[in-house]
N, CA, C and O of each residue as an XYZ file, in Angstrom:
504
protein
N      22.807     49.024      8.396
C      23.131     47.996      7.428
C      23.410     46.666      8.124
O      22.996     45.610      7.646
N      24.109     46.724      9.247
C      24.429     45.513     10.004
C      23.161     44.830     10.501
O      23.068     43.603     10.469
N      22.171     45.619     10.967
C      20.909     45.050     11.442
C      20.165     44.360     10.304
O      19.559     43.307     10.501
N      20.211     44.947      9.128
C      19.530     44.381      7.966
C      20.133     43.021      7.609
O      19.405     42.070      7.325
N      21.445     42.935      7.625
C      22.138     41.684      7.327
C      21.806     40.635      8.395
O      21.581     39.469      8.072
N      21.774     41.050      9.660
C      21.441     40.127     10.748
C      20.019     39.577     10.598
O      19.782     38.391     10.828
N      19.086     40.435     10.217
C      17.697     40.010     10.031
C      17.601     39.029      8.862
O      16.900     38.021      8.954
N      18.294     39.317      7.777
C      18.283     38.426      6.607
C      18.874     37.063      6.977
O      18.326     36.027      6.602
N      19.968     37.063      7.698
C      20.601     35.805      8.120
C      19.660     35.023      9.042
O      19.551     33.802      8.928
N      18.991     35.717      9.943
C      18.053     35.060     10.849
C      16.887     34.435     10.076
O      16.515     33.289     10.329
N      16.320     35.178      9.149
C      15.194     34.672      8.353
C      15.630     33.464      7.527
O      14.921     32.459      7.477
N      16.781     33.555      6.884
C      17.281     32.431      6.090
C      17.564     31.211      6.968
O      17.307     30.078      6.561
N      18.081     31.438      8.146
C      18.346     30.327      9.068
C      17.052     29.621      9.465
O      16.995     28.392      9.506
N      16.021     30.399      9.754
C      14.723     29.817     10.115
C      14.155     29.016      8.945
O      13.635     27.917      9.142
N      14.247     29.550      7.746
C      13.754     28.847      6.556
C      14.512     27.535      6.355
O      13.898     26.509      6.064
N      15.819     27.555      6.502
C      16.630     26.345      6.339
C      16.257     25.296      7.388
O      16.160     24.110      7.072
N      16.050     25.723      8.623
C      15.669     24.782      9.685
C      14.305     24.158      9.379
O      14.136     22.946      9.518
N      13.342     24.966      8.967
C      12.007     24.454      8.643
C      12.076     23.470      7.476
O      11.463     22.403      7.531
N      12.808     23.814      6.433
C      12.957     22.906      5.291
C      13.652     21.609      5.694
O      13.267     20.532      5.240
N      14.653     21.706      6.526
C      15.371     20.507      6.979
C      14.459     19.578      7.766
O      14.479     18.364      7.560
N      13.669     20.135      8.656
C      12.743     19.319      9.448
C      11.708     18.660      8.541
O      11.402     17.478      8.701
N      11.173     19.415      7.595
C      10.182     18.872      6.665
C      10.769     17.743      5.829
O      10.151     16.687      5.696
N      11.943     17.951      5.270
C      12.577     16.918      4.450
C      12.943     15.694      5.273
O      12.831     14.569      4.785
N      13.370     15.888      6.492
C      13.694     14.758      7.360
C      12.451     13.929      7.654
O      12.509     12.699      7.655
N      11.329     14.594      7.902
C      10.083     13.874      8.167
C       9.646     13.104      6.939
O       9.256     11.942      7.050
N       9.701     13.719      5.774
C       9.298     13.051      4.535
C      10.180     11.839      4.270
O       9.678     10.771      3.921
N      11.478     11.993      4.430
C      12.387     10.890      4.129
C      12.349      9.795      5.181
O      12.747      8.665      4.898
N      11.881     10.096      6.386
C      11.857      9.082      7.437
C      10.536      8.324      7.501
O      10.441      7.332      8.222
N       9.503      8.766      6.760
C       8.246      8.025      6.722
C       8.478      6.726      5.965
O       8.780      6.758      4.772
N       8.344      5.588      6.630
C       8.635      4.322      5.957
C       7.564      3.953      4.938
O       6.394      4.306      5.088
N       7.983      3.241      3.908
C       7.050      2.697      2.930
C       6.237      1.603      3.624
O       6.818      0.735      4.277
N       4.900      1.625      3.498
C       4.125      0.559      4.137
C       4.451     -0.806      3.528
O       4.871     -0.891      2.374
N       4.258     -1.850      4.294
C       4.483     -3.214      3.834
C       3.146     -3.838      3.441
O       2.109     -3.531      4.028
N       3.185     -4.720      2.440
C       1.983     -5.413      1.989
C       1.680     -6.543      2.969
O       2.216     -7.645      2.855
N       0.829     -6.255      3.912
C       0.386     -7.251      4.895
C      -0.957     -6.792      5.435
O      -1.200     -5.594      5.577
N      -1.825     -7.743      5.735
C      -3.137     -7.403      6.256
C      -4.219     -7.612      5.225
O      -4.028     -8.334      4.247
N      -5.362     -6.973      5.446
C      -6.522     -7.123      4.573
C      -6.804     -5.824      3.837
O      -6.766     -4.739      4.416
N      -7.086     -5.959      2.553
C      -7.379     -4.834      1.676
C      -8.718     -5.102      0.998
O      -9.009     -6.236      0.620
N      -9.537     -4.057      0.845
C     -10.850     -4.246      0.241
C     -11.124     -3.168     -0.785
O     -10.701     -2.021     -0.643
N     -11.852     -3.568     -1.838
C     -12.264     -2.607     -2.860
C     -13.387     -1.745     -2.308
O     -14.114     -2.140     -1.397
N     -13.506     -0.565     -2.881
C     -14.569      0.347     -2.453
C     -15.643      0.418     -3.526
O     -15.939      1.495     -4.044
N     -16.217     -0.712     -3.854
C     -17.249     -0.745     -4.883
C     -18.545     -1.258     -4.290
O     -18.573     -1.806     -3.188
N     -19.593     -1.073     -5.025
C     -20.896     -1.566     -4.597
C     -21.062     -3.001     -5.084
O     -20.470     -3.382     -6.094
N     -21.861     -3.801     -4.376
C     -22.120     -5.164     -4.842
C     -22.628     -5.137     -6.279
O     -23.245     -4.142     -6.659
N     -22.417     -6.132     -7.079
C     -22.061     -7.488     -6.697
C     -20.561     -7.760     -6.673
O     -20.175     -8.895     -6.391
N     -19.711     -6.811     -6.947
C     -18.275     -7.097     -7.063
C     -17.470     -6.405     -5.977
O     -16.908     -5.334     -6.207
N     -17.409     -7.000     -4.807
C     -16.558     -6.488     -3.739
C     -15.429     -7.490     -3.545
O     -15.666     -8.661     -3.246
N     -14.210     -7.020     -3.717
C     -13.038     -7.883     -3.559
C     -12.337     -7.569     -2.249
O     -12.276     -6.418     -1.816
N     -11.806     -8.622     -1.622
C     -10.950     -8.459     -0.460
C      -9.750     -9.372     -0.651
O      -9.903    -10.547     -0.986
N      -8.565     -8.836     -0.441
C      -7.343     -9.625     -0.481
C      -6.705     -9.580      0.892
O      -6.564     -8.513      1.489
N      -6.318    -10.750      1.392
C      -5.639    -10.848      2.683
C      -4.232    -11.374      2.458
O      -4.044    -12.427      1.849
N      -3.246    -10.636      2.951
C      -1.837    -11.001      2.808
C      -1.291    -11.391      4.181
O      -1.338    -10.608      5.130
N      -0.773    -12.617      4.264
C      -0.292    -13.169      5.527
C       1.227    -13.065      5.610
O       1.904    -12.960      4.588
N       1.756    -13.095      6.826
C       3.198    -12.940      7.042
C       4.017    -14.080      6.460
O       5.211    -13.908      6.214
N       3.411    -15.235      6.234
C       4.158    -16.375      5.692
C       4.310    -16.326      4.172
O       4.817    -17.275      3.574
N       3.872    -15.217      3.534
C       4.022    -15.062      2.093
C       2.867    -15.628      1.287
O       2.983    -15.773      0.070
N       1.757    -15.952      1.936
C       0.575    -16.425      1.217
C      -0.484    -15.327      1.208
O      -0.456    -14.402      2.019
N      -1.418    -15.457      0.269
C      -2.526    -14.506      0.209
C      -3.792    -15.234     -0.217
O      -3.735    -16.322     -0.789
N      -4.932    -14.622      0.068
C      -6.238    -15.148     -0.313
C      -7.037    -14.030     -0.971
O      -6.944    -12.867     -0.580
N      -7.830    -14.408     -1.987
C      -8.688    -13.458     -2.693
C     -10.138    -13.856     -2.449
O     -10.523    -15.008     -2.649
N     -10.930    -12.891     -2.016
C     -12.352    -13.114     -1.784
C     -13.146    -12.211     -2.715
O     -12.821    -11.037     -2.895
N     -14.193    -12.780     -3.304
C     -15.155    -11.988     -4.067
C     -16.493    -12.154     -3.366
O     -17.010    -13.264     -3.250
N     -17.043    -11.053     -2.904
C     -18.299    -11.076     -2.153
C     -18.249    -12.088     -1.006
O     -19.177    -12.874     -0.812
N     -17.162    -12.053     -0.261
C     -16.926    -12.892      0.928
C     -16.714    -14.371      0.623
O     -16.661    -15.179      1.551
N     -16.592    -14.749     -0.650
C     -16.315    -16.133     -1.030
C     -14.862    -16.259     -1.454
O     -14.390    -15.482     -2.285
N     -14.149    -17.223     -0.895
C     -12.753    -17.452     -1.265
C     -12.706    -17.964     -2.697
O     -13.242    -19.032     -2.991
N     -12.064    -17.204     -3.599
C     -12.021    -17.578     -5.013
C     -10.617    -17.906     -5.498
O     -10.463    -18.486     -6.573
N      -9.593    -17.552     -4.737
C      -8.225    -17.838     -5.159
C      -7.300    -17.702     -3.956
O      -7.601    -17.003     -2.988
N      -6.173    -18.387     -4.045
C      -5.132    -18.251     -3.033
C      -3.803    -18.560     -3.691
O      -3.731    -19.335     -4.645
N      -2.755    -17.948     -3.170
C      -1.439    -18.144     -3.749
C      -0.359    -17.583     -2.850
O      -0.512    -17.497     -1.632
N       0.747    -17.199     -3.491
C       1.882    -16.657     -2.751
C       2.221    -15.276     -3.289
O       1.839    -14.912     -4.401
N       2.941    -14.521     -2.483
C       3.423    -13.217     -2.931
C       4.844    -13.021     -2.441
O       5.243    -13.532     -1.395
N       5.604    -12.259     -3.236
C       6.985    -11.945     -2.873
C       7.242    -10.471     -3.128
O       6.622     -9.854     -3.994
N       8.156     -9.926     -2.365
C       8.593     -8.552     -2.568
C       9.588     -8.534     -3.720
O      10.370     -9.471     -3.884
N       9.560     -7.484     -4.509
C      10.525     -7.340     -5.599
C      11.720     -6.539     -5.089
O      11.884     -6.359     -3.882
N      12.540     -6.065     -5.999
C      13.737     -5.313     -5.622
C      13.424     -3.949     -5.012
O      14.284     -3.342     -4.374
N      12.205     -3.469     -5.203
C      11.832     -2.175     -4.630
C      10.951     -2.402     -3.409
O      10.372     -3.476     -3.245
N      10.853     -1.402     -2.564
C      10.062     -1.527     -1.341
C       8.563     -1.544     -1.595
O       7.804     -2.043     -0.765
N       8.125     -1.008     -2.726
C       6.687     -0.855     -2.923
C       6.068     -1.841     -3.907
O       4.847     -1.839     -4.062
N       6.841     -2.672     -4.572
C       6.307     -3.592     -5.581
C       6.344     -5.038     -5.092
O       7.319     -5.488     -4.491
N       5.251     -5.751     -5.370
C       5.105     -7.150     -4.972
C       4.550     -7.938     -6.151
O       3.767     -7.414     -6.943
N       4.954     -9.186     -6.264
C       4.447    -10.076     -7.299
C       3.555    -11.105     -6.628
O       3.989    -11.818     -5.723
N       2.289    -11.182     -7.077
C       1.385    -12.196     -6.537
C       1.219    -13.288     -7.588
O       1.080    -13.009     -8.779
N       1.238    -14.550     -7.120
C       1.178    -15.698     -8.027
C       0.193    -16.726     -7.494
O       0.164    -17.028     -6.301
N      -0.609    -17.254     -8.404
C      -1.503    -18.363     -8.085
C      -1.734    -19.140     -9.374
O      -1.143    -18.822    -10.406
N      -2.589    -20.158     -9.320
C      -2.927    -20.891    -10.536
C      -3.734    -20.027    -11.493
O      -3.731    -20.271    -12.699
N      -4.423    -19.021    -10.969
C      -5.295    -18.181    -11.787
C      -4.672    -16.864    -12.225
O      -5.121    -16.269    -13.204
N      -3.648    -16.397    -11.519
C      -3.124    -15.069    -11.841
C      -1.655    -14.919    -11.480
O      -1.139    -15.579    -10.578
N      -1.007    -14.040    -12.207
C       0.328    -13.526    -11.908
C       0.247    -12.036    -12.174
O       0.040    -11.624    -13.316
N       0.403    -11.233    -11.157
C       0.369     -9.794    -11.397
C       1.252     -9.057    -10.409
O       1.557     -9.532     -9.315
N       1.645     -7.881    -10.849
C       2.494     -7.011    -10.051
C       1.609     -6.014     -9.319
O       0.732     -5.393     -9.919
N       1.839     -5.868     -8.036
C       1.112     -4.897     -7.220
C       2.102     -3.828     -6.785
O       3.183     -4.136     -6.282
N       1.728     -2.577     -6.982
C       2.561     -1.463     -6.530
C       1.817     -0.771     -5.398
O       0.762     -0.172     -5.603
N       2.379     -0.864     -4.214
C       1.761     -0.320     -3.010
C       2.117      1.156     -2.878
O       3.292      1.520     -2.912
N       1.101      2.008     -2.726
C       1.344      3.445     -2.588
C       1.726      3.779     -1.151
O       1.597      2.949     -0.251
N       2.195      4.999     -0.952
C       2.524      5.476      0.400
C       1.287      5.498      1.293
O       1.400      5.433      2.517
N       0.093      5.591      0.674
C      -1.163      5.587      1.425
C      -1.635      4.178      1.761
O      -2.720      4.006      2.316
N      -0.827      3.161      1.430
C      -1.148      1.755      1.704
C      -2.341      1.280      0.882
O      -3.186      0.535      1.379
N      -2.408      1.713     -0.381
C      -3.429      1.297     -1.335
C      -2.743      0.704     -2.556
O      -1.553      0.931     -2.772
N      -3.487     -0.053     -3.354
C      -2.970     -0.538     -4.631
C      -4.138     -0.840     -5.561
O      -5.285     -0.945     -5.127
N      -3.825     -0.977     -6.857
C      -4.833     -1.345     -7.843
C      -4.744     -2.834     -8.110
O      -3.653     -3.387     -8.252
N      -5.911     -3.485     -8.177
C      -5.992     -4.927     -8.395
C      -6.806     -5.192     -9.653
O      -7.891     -4.638     -9.831
N      -6.272     -6.048    -10.525
C      -6.978     -6.463    -11.737
C      -7.692     -7.775    -11.450
O      -7.051     -8.792    -11.185
N      -9.021     -7.752    -11.502
C      -9.804     -8.967    -11.253
C      -9.685     -9.905    -12.456
O      -9.182     -9.502    -13.504
N     -10.143    -11.151    -12.314
C     -10.055    -12.092    -13.443
C     -10.730    -11.595    -14.719
O     -10.308    -11.965    -15.815
N     -11.768    -10.765    -14.605
C     -12.408    -10.224    -15.811
C     -11.748     -8.924    -16.283
O     -12.287     -8.222    -17.138
N     -10.573     -8.609    -15.717
C      -9.751     -7.445    -16.060
C     -10.352     -6.108    -15.630
O      -9.925     -5.059    -16.112
N     -11.331     -6.131    -14.734
C     -11.788     -4.888    -14.122
C     -10.725     -4.447    -13.121
O     -10.020     -5.273    -12.542
N     -10.622     -3.137    -12.928
C      -9.605     -2.595    -12.026
C     -10.285     -2.062    -10.768
O     -11.273     -1.330    -10.838
N      -9.733     -2.447     -9.617
C     -10.282     -2.036     -8.333
C      -9.191     -1.379     -7.498
O      -8.060     -1.862     -7.440
N      -9.544     -0.270     -6.851
C      -8.644      0.352     -5.884
C      -8.836     -0.369     -4.562
O      -9.931     -0.370     -3.998
N      -7.768     -0.982     -4.069
C      -7.821     -1.751     -2.827
C      -7.246     -0.898     -1.702
O      -6.114     -0.420     -1.789
N      -8.032     -0.712     -0.651
C      -7.596      0.094      0.492
C      -7.406     -0.798      1.710
O      -8.158     -1.750      1.922
N      -6.399     -0.480      2.502
C      -6.090     -1.287      3.677
C      -7.186     -1.159      4.724
O      -7.540     -0.057      5.142
N      -7.719     -2.303      5.143
C      -8.698     -2.333      6.232
C      -8.008     -2.435      7.574
O      -8.381     -1.767      8.539
N      -6.977     -3.299      7.620
C      -6.284     -3.558      8.874
C      -4.980     -4.272      8.555
O      -4.885     -4.960      7.538
N      -3.983     -4.119      9.401
C      -2.700     -4.792      9.202
C      -2.727     -6.238      9.685
O      -1.718     -6.937      9.592
N      -3.867     -6.695     10.200
C      -4.034     -8.096     10.582
C      -4.877     -8.774      9.502
O      -6.038     -8.406      9.319
N      -4.322     -9.757      8.781
C      -5.073    -10.403      7.705
C      -6.249    -11.223      8.233
O      -6.200    -11.781      9.329
N      -7.305    -11.279      7.424
C      -8.514    -12.017      7.775
C      -8.665    -13.190      6.815
O      -8.517    -13.028      5.604
N      -8.959    -14.368      7.353
C      -9.250    -15.543      6.539
C     -10.707    -15.907      6.773
O     -11.110    -16.194      7.900
N     -11.505    -15.893      5.688
C     -12.949    -16.104      5.830
C     -13.392    -17.543      5.620
O     -14.521    -17.887      5.971
N     -12.538    -18.399      5.058
C     -12.984    -19.784      4.911
C     -12.433    -20.507      3.712
O     -11.446    -20.087      3.109
N     -13.087    -21.609      3.372
C     -12.673    -22.518      2.305
C     -13.133    -22.011      0.940
O     -14.102    -21.258      0.849
N     -12.422    -22.432     -0.142
C     -12.833    -22.026     -1.489
C     -14.194    -22.599     -1.861
O     -14.580    -23.678     -1.412
N     -14.917    -21.843     -2.698
C     -16.219    -22.314     -3.207
C     -16.047    -22.972     -4.546
O     -17.023    -23.433     -5.137
């Protein structure tokens, strides 16, 4: 009987340690920050790229043409950002996978995926 209790305690201890390590890893994974270049995964003619710079500005490109620029700010949560320009005001919610949904001016929805944490500026507005 004593051996049975010892085995049960050992198994439960191992399970608790494994769960603790897993939960610690999950809770310690930081929320990504909205910075760098993000691009839609669509076929032409509508490919969007948004570049977010460290100074709080961003640029929107459609098919490599600069079509808008503005500012962005973090909200009270780690994953939500408000982007503002003369053409748009919208809330972006950044996922743990460093992706977000973007509503284009014609209200189409695009999944934007991070290309790189270094933002790219392609040029002047058209």
